[in-house]
C-alpha positions in Angstrom: 134.1 -130.1 11.7 134.1 -127.4 9.1 137.2 -127.1 6.9 137.9 -123.5 7.0 140.5 -123.8 4.4 137.8 -124.4 1.8 136.4 -121.4 0.0 133.1 -119.9 0.9 130.4 -119.8 -1.7 127.1 -118.0 -1.6 124.3 -119.7 -3.4 121.2 -117.7 -4.0 118.6 -120.1 -5.3 114.9 -120.3 -4.6 114.3 -123.7 -5.9 114.6 -126.0 -2.9 115.1 -129.2 -4.8 117.7 -127.8 -7.1 119.5 -125.9 -4.1 119.7 -129.1 -2.0 121.4 -131.0 -5.0 123.8 -128.2 -5.6 124.7 -127.9 -1.9 125.4 -131.5 -1.8 127.6 -131.4 -5.0 129.4 -128.1 -4.3 129.8 -128.9 -0.6 132.7 -131.3 -1.5 134.8 -128.3 -2.6 133.1 -125.3 -1.0 131.6 -124.2 2.3 128.1 -123.3 0.9 125.8 -120.8 2.3 122.3 -120.9 0.7 119.8 -117.9 0.6 116.4 -118.8 -0.6 115.3 -115.3 -1.8 116.8 -112.1 -3.3 116.5 -110.0 -0.1 118.3 -112.5 2.3 120.8 -113.3 -0.6 121.7 -109.5 -1.0 121.9 -109.2 3.0 124.4 -112.1 3.0 126.5 -111.0 0.2 126.8 -107.4 1.7 127.4 -108.5 5.4 129.5 -111.6 5.0 132.7 -112.5 3.1 132.5 -115.0 0.3 135.1 -116.2 -2.2 132.6 -116.7 -5.1 128.8 -116.3 -5.6 126.2 -118.0 -7.6 123.0 -115.9 -8.2 119.7 -117.2 -9.9 118.0 -114.5 -12.0 114.3 -115.1 -11.1 114.0 -114.9 -7.4 111.4 -113.8 -4.9 112.1 -110.5 -3.2 114.7 -109.1 -5.6 115.7 -110.0 -9.2 119.2 -111.5 -9.5 120.7 -109.0 -11.8 119.8 -106.1 -9.2 121.4 -108.2 -6.5 124.6 -108.2 -8.5 124.3 -104.5 -9.3 124.0 -103.6 -5.6 127.0 -105.8 -4.6 129.3 -104.0 -7.1 127.7 -100.7 -6.0 129.0 -101.6 -2.5 132.6 -102.1 -4.0 132.6 -105.9 -3.4 134.7 -107.5 -6.2 133.9 -111.1 -5.5 133.5 -113.2 -8.6 129.7 -113.9 -9.5 128.2 -116.5 -11.7 124.7 -115.9 -12.8 122.7 -119.3 -13.0 119.3 -119.1 -14.7 116.8 -120.5 -17.2 116.9 -117.1 -19.0 119.2 -117.8 -22.0 118.6 -115.2 -24.6 121.4 -112.9 -25.6 119.5 -109.9 -24.0 119.2 -111.8 -20.7 123.0 -112.5 -20.8 123.8 -108.9 -21.4 121.6 -107.8 -18.7 123.3 -110.0 -16.2 126.8 -109.2 -17.4 126.1 -105.4 -17.6 124.9 -105.5 -13.9 128.5 -106.8 -13.0 128.3 -110.6 -13.1 131.6 -112.3 -14.3 130.0 -115.3 -16.0 126.6 -116.8 -17.0 125.5 -120.4 -17.2 122.0 -121.5 -18.4 119.9 -124.2 -16.9 120.0 -127.1 -17.3 123.7 -127.4 -16.8 126.3 -130.0 -16.1 127.9 -129.8 -12.6 131.4 -130.6 -13.9 131.1 -127.4 -16.1 129.7 -125.4 -13.3 132.8 -126.4 -11.1 135.1 -125.7 -13.8 133.6 -122.3 -14.4 133.9 -121.5 -10.6 137.6 -122.6 -10.6 138.2 -120.4 -13.6 136.5 -117.5 -12.1 138.4 -117.6 -8.9 141.7 -117.8 -10.9 141.0 -115.1 -13.3 139.4 -112.6 -11.0 142.1 -112.8 -8.4 140.4 -114.9 -5.7 142.9 -117.8 -6.0 146.3 -116.5 -7.1 149.4 -118.3 -5.9 151.0 -115.0 -4.9 149.5 -111.9 -3.4 151.4 -108.6 -3.3 151.0 -106.3 -0.4 153.2 -103.3 -1.2 156.7 -104.6 -1.7 156.0 -107.8 0.2 155.0 -111.2 -1.5 152.5 -113.4 0.3 152.0 -117.0 -0.6 148.8 -118.2 1.2 149.3 -121.8 0.2 152.7 -121.9 1.8 151.7 -119.7 4.6 154.7 -117.7 3.9 155.1 -113.9 3.4 158.4 -112.5 2.1 159.8 -109.3 3.5 162.3 -107.4 1.2 164.1 -106.6 4.4 164.3 -109.7 6.4 163.2 -112.5 4.0 160.6 -115.1 4.5 158.3 -115.0 7.7 156.2 -118.2 8.3 152.6 -117.6 9.4 150.2 -119.8 11.4 147.2 -121.2 9.5 144.8 -118.8 11.0 147.2 -115.8 10.5 147.5 -116.8 6.9 143.8 -117.2 6.3 143.1 -113.8 7.9 145.7 -112.0 5.8 144.5 -113.7 2.6 141.0 -112.7 3.2 142.0 -109.0 3.5 144.5 -109.1 0.7 142.1 -110.6 -1.7 139.8 -107.8 -1.0 142.0 -104.7 -0.5 139.3 -102.1 -0.9 136.9 -103.6 1.6 136.7 -103.2 5.4 135.4 -106.3 7.3 133.7 -106.3 10.5 134.8 -108.7 13.3 131.8 -110.7 12.8 132.6 -111.1 9.0 136.1 -112.2 9.7 134.9 -114.6 12.3 132.4 -116.2 9.8 135.1 -116.4 7.0 138.1 -117.4 8.9 137.5 -118.7 12.4 135.1 -121.1 14.2 131.7 -119.9 15.1 132.4 -120.5 18.8 135.3 -117.9 18.8 134.5 -114.4 20.0 135.3 -111.1 18.3 138.4 -110.8 20.6 139.9 -113.7 18.6 140.0 -111.5 15.7 141.8 -108.8 17.5 144.4 -111.3 18.9 145.2 -112.6 15.4 145.5 -109.1 14.0 147.9 -108.4 16.9 150.0 -111.6 15.9 150.2 -110.5 12.2 151.3 -107.1 13.2 154.1 -108.4 15.4 155.3 -110.7 12.8 155.3 -108.4 10.0 154.8 -104.6 10.4 152.0 -102.7 12.4 150.7 -101.2 9.2 149.9 -104.6 7.6 146.3 -104.2 8.9 144.5 -101.0 9.3 141.9 -100.5 12.1 138.8 -98.7 10.7 137.1 -97.2 13.7 133.6 -98.5 14.5 133.8 -100.9 11.3 136.6 -103.4 11.6 139.7 -104.1 9.8 141.1 -103.8 6.2 144.4 -104.3 4.4 147.1 -101.8 5.1 150.4 -101.3 3.6 153.8 -102.8 3.9 
């Protein structure tokens, strides 16, 4: 059974052998989705919700720096680490200027890769202990949101994961399919998302989650 509490990682890597090793190693800490070429990688990055991304530079279909550039143009702030054999200063600058947050050159040590991923998620807001939503304080690990009016409110596991997804990406609208993929089981239906949005609104305030017509949901205000 998939542990939905583990963060989701998008790995865009065309080397089948390396990708297989990375998926085995990273799979102990992350739910890894692998894309084998640039076009499918960009599609996954734009259509699904991830907590961190690893993008190779030399890819069939689309170069890695271009993927990063398009992800940032779509206002997706997910931390991105570029992983590549291109290790010159100019190559690093190209990747970072495109919007990547870190750069690791092949060959690499897996412990260093994991450490860099943890640092990225901490530093760029993907794994904070406390998330602020207006005047409210949300503690995802404890599944508690503190209201300035009525005090702490305990959320269910799924309610907390749903709110954390929206709160960590406050400028992004998620479709029901994206939320299902990130928070719920693949066997659930889009109606499950609507049900849990209703639960969240009942426990907190109706404005905590905004409905974006024909698109899905995004974080509201409290």
